N, C-alpha and C positions, 0 to 999 in steps of 0.2 A: 864187411869193414865194421868194427866195433863202434859203438855210440860212446860219446864221452859226456860226463855231467859233474855237477858239483852239488854238495850238500853241506849244510852248516849246522852245528850243535851250537845254538845260542844259549849261553849261560848268563844269569844274573848274579848280583851279589848275595841274594838270598839263597843260593844254592838250587835254583830252579832252571828248568830247561823249556825252551819255547817250542810248542808242537802246534800243528795244524790238523784239524778234523777234515779228512779229504771229502769233498762233495760227491765224487765219483765212487770211492770204495767205502765210505763211512768208517774209515779207520784212521788213527792218529799217526802222524808221520813228521819227521823234520822237513824243514824247507829244502827242496832239491829240485833239480831239473837239468836238462841237456844244455850243453853249450850251443850258442848260436854261431853261425859262421864269422870267423874272425875274432871271436871272443876267447879270452883266456879263462882258465878255470876260476881264478880270482874274480874276474868280472862277472861270470856266470853266477857264481856263489852270492855276491852281493845283489845282484838283480833279482835273482830267485827269492831271496829273503824279502826284499822290498815288495815284489809283486804278490807273494803269497801270504805275507803277514802284515804289511804296511810299515814295518820298521825299517830304519836305516841302520846299518850295522859297520863296524870295523872288524876285519879279520885279525885274529891274534896269533894263530899258528894252524899248521897243517896237522891233522890227526893221522891221516894216512891215505893209501890207495887201495881201492877194493874192486877187485875183478870179479864179475859175475858171467861166467862163461855161457850159462844157460839162457841168458836174456838177450834181446835185440838180435839184430843181424850180425852175427860174429861176435857176440858178447857185449858186455856193458862194463865201462870203466868209469868209476865214480871217484872223485878226490873229496876228501871230508876235511872240513875246517872247524876250528872253534871261533866263535865271533861273540861280540858284544854290541848291544844296542847303543847308538848315539843320537837317535832322533826317530822321528816318524810317529804314526798314529795306527794302532791296530785296527780301528775301525775302517781303515782304507785298504784292507786286503782285498785281493782280487776274487773272483767267483770260484775258483779252484778249491778254497776251504770255506766250509760252513761256519768254522769258529776257529779262533787263535787264542790260545791259553798257556800260561806258564803252569808247569807242574813240578812239584818237589822231586828230586832225583830218586828218593826212596818210594815214592808213590806214583810211578808212572802209570798212564791210563791203559786200559784194555778196551778194544784191541789197538795194537801197536805194531807197525810193520817190525818184523824181526830184524830186517836190515837196520832200521833206526835204532832198535835196542843195542845192537852190537856197537854202532857208532857212537851212541851215548857213553857206553861202558869203556870204549877205548878212549874217548876224549877225556874221561875222568880218571884213567889209569895214569900213573906216574911212570911214563916212558919218555926218554929223552929222544929216541928216534922215531920218526913216523911209521906207523904199522903198514905192512904190505899183506893183504888177506884175499884169499879166494872165498867168496861167498856162494855156497851151493845150497839149493833146496832139494827135497825129495822129487823125483821125475814127475809125479802127478802135479804137485804145487807148482813147479816151475813152468810146466805146460799151461796151467790154468793162469798163472801170473802173466806169462808171455802172451796168451790170447787177450786177456784183460788190457794189458798195456797197449796192444795193438788197436783194440776197440777204443780205448781212451784216447789215443792219439788222433785217430780218424774223427771221433766225436769232437774232440777240442778244436780241430781244424774248422770243422763245420760251424760250431758255436763262435768261435772268433770272427770268421767271415760274417756271419749273421749279425753279430754285435757291432762290427765295423760298419756294415751297410746302414745299420739303424741310428748310427751317430749324425 
């Protein structure tokens, strides 16, 4: 069964995009994550931004749906939105990001997840209809990413449990 999740391209009035430096991969990425049981794509998008960046946002529009057949158990479906900050504090981001920062669209950092780069480009394109894209990686990269994501999922469950016990 395919996994489902949401990602958000958070833009500000200065033409900058909000990115987080992933703790696990040491790579910049958009806020994103899986839907929890009973959650809508929209609810997941708002929650993931709050958890990963500390910001509260409003969703403005859907960028599109992105299908990654090589990932997850049966593929990965990601719905991407454009959002804007309405409150919050970036110092309150969770442990999944080492740093949260705004970047000019013309000076995106490296390394940056290629999926995130395409989502940002599509969010800035003047398209009236949402995109529907299949995102594929070379086979070796897909296998490495799939293994990394599995490792991360298991590790994060363990870390969440140990953090909950210490509270």
